[in-house]
C-alpha positions, 0 to 999 in steps of 0.5 A, a space after each residue: 936576132 938580137 933582143 936588145 936591138 928589137 927593144 931599141 927599135 921599139 923605143 925609136 918607134 915610140 919616140 919617132 926621133 933617134 936623138 930622144 930615143 938615144 937620150 932615153 936609152 943613155 947610149 950614143 946616136 951612133 950606137 942606136 943607129 947601128 942596132 937599127 941598121 943591123 936589124 934591118 940588114 937581118 930581115 932585108 927591110 927598112 923600118 923607117 923613112 928618113 926623108 922628108 920626115 922620119 916615119 915608119 915604113 910598112 915593114 916598121 909598122 909590122 915590126 912593132 907588132 912582132 917585136 912586142 910579141 917576141 919580147 913578151 914571149 921571151 919574158 914569159 919564157 924566163 918567167 916559166 924557167 923561174 918556176 921550174 929552176 930554183 936559181 933562175 931569176 925573173 922580174 915582176 913588173 907592177 903598175 901602181 899609183 904613187 899613193 897606193 905604192 906608198 901605202 900597200 907595197 911595203 906590206 905586199 913586199 914583206 909578204 911576197 919577197 921572203 918566199 921568192 928570193 929569185 924574183 926582183 920587183 920593178 914598180 911603175 907609177 901611173 894612172 889607170 889609163 897609162 897602166 892599162 896601155 903599158 899592160 897591153 904593150 907588155 911593159 908591165 905584168 900586172 897593175 893595181 888601179 881604180 875603175 878599170 873597164 872590162 877587156 877581153 884579154 884581161 883578168 880583173 880581180 876586185 880588191 876594194 870599194 873606196 868611198 869619199 871621206 871628209 876630215 876637219 878640226 873641231 875649231 873649223 866647225 866652231 868658226 862656221 857653226 858657232 851656235 850649233 857646231 855640236 849639233 852639226 857634229 852629232 848629225 854626222 854619226 852616220 856619215 857626213 852630209 856634204 850639204 851641211 859643210 859645202 860652204 866651208 873652205 874645201 881641200 881636195 884633189 885637182 881636176 882630172 881625178 875621178 874622185 874630184 869629177 864626182 865631187 864637182 858633179 854633185 856640188 854643181 847642183 847646189 853651189 860653186 864650192 870654195 876650194 882653198 887648196 887643190 893638189 895631187 897629194 892626198 897626204 897634203 890634203 890630210 895634213 892641211 885639214 888637220 891644221 884647220 885650213 879647211 875640210 879635207 875630201 879624200 879617199 880612205 887610202 890616206 886615212 888607212 895609212 894614219 889609221 892608228 891615230 884614230 879612235 874607232 876610225 872617227 876622231 883623234 884626241 887633241 895633240 900638239 901637232 894640231 894645236 890641241 884641236 880635236 880632229 874628226 874623220 867621217 865617210 860622206 853619206 851623199 850616195 856618191 859612187 865609190 872608186 873600185 880598186 882592182 888588180 889586172 893582168 893579161 888572160 891571154 898570156 901564161 901566168 907564172 907561179 910567182 905571179 899567181 903567188 903575188 896575186 894571192 898575197 896582194 889579195 890578202 893585204 887588200 882583204 885587211 884593208 877592205 875590212 878596215 874601210 868597211 868597219 871605220 870608213 863606211 856609212 854602214 859602220 
């Protein structure tokens, strides 16, 4: 039995196209077909009907199930050996969004990597649904995501609750509230009220994001909001809000990344970067549900010691984040 042939078979089964699978694996179609043929000969079955359309046979459907189990068992065996053999190596595959990998992974790496020199890391970016599918398929070992549903074969560890934040410049406030901007600003001391600023130009995430869905649902009861900029990068939301383009609506993750710029987490002194305009950040106080960030791994598989250590180190990093979020970016602060 050749493990690489099983891996190649699973890629062909995913693509249902030998040409695309060969391109994805960066090998020739002839070489890929050879791997599949040898695997079929070994078990005396055929995995694919070639005509009239390319599709799985009953044996091929069974092989998907057993092939994934075989590769997962081999990965677990290597992980177990890495726990008991000093020089054995293993790879820890982490699923995480691009935003959270930019913010948290360098800190996790600095804490975990020095004490685990034989463990390499592989980052896989994606949303919660994609990462959950990859975990179930055995393609990642653990993932960090928001609003993860319960599953019978998973451990889920809550890391933090994240409430919607808003940020804007003093100049923007003065343009829309020329006579009472200071009064409006003072009223935000316990958190920003979206009802007072919902007619201002808004900058936030594109549709399809849970935070955007919650925001749209809330605002739909009052007005059709003016989204002057919608994007997938929260750092752009932050930058354009700082330029005075509109009110930025985003998660506290991005503000945490820029936390050193804030005085008590709520305002930034004038600077050349934003034309000397004072910049404010506030948690939204309109009782919108939070995003819950969790760490997830399989409960039906052996958890090697290095993965246990990774989980412990990740929890420590997020405890600091959760304290900062509660202190600086919460309506209870």
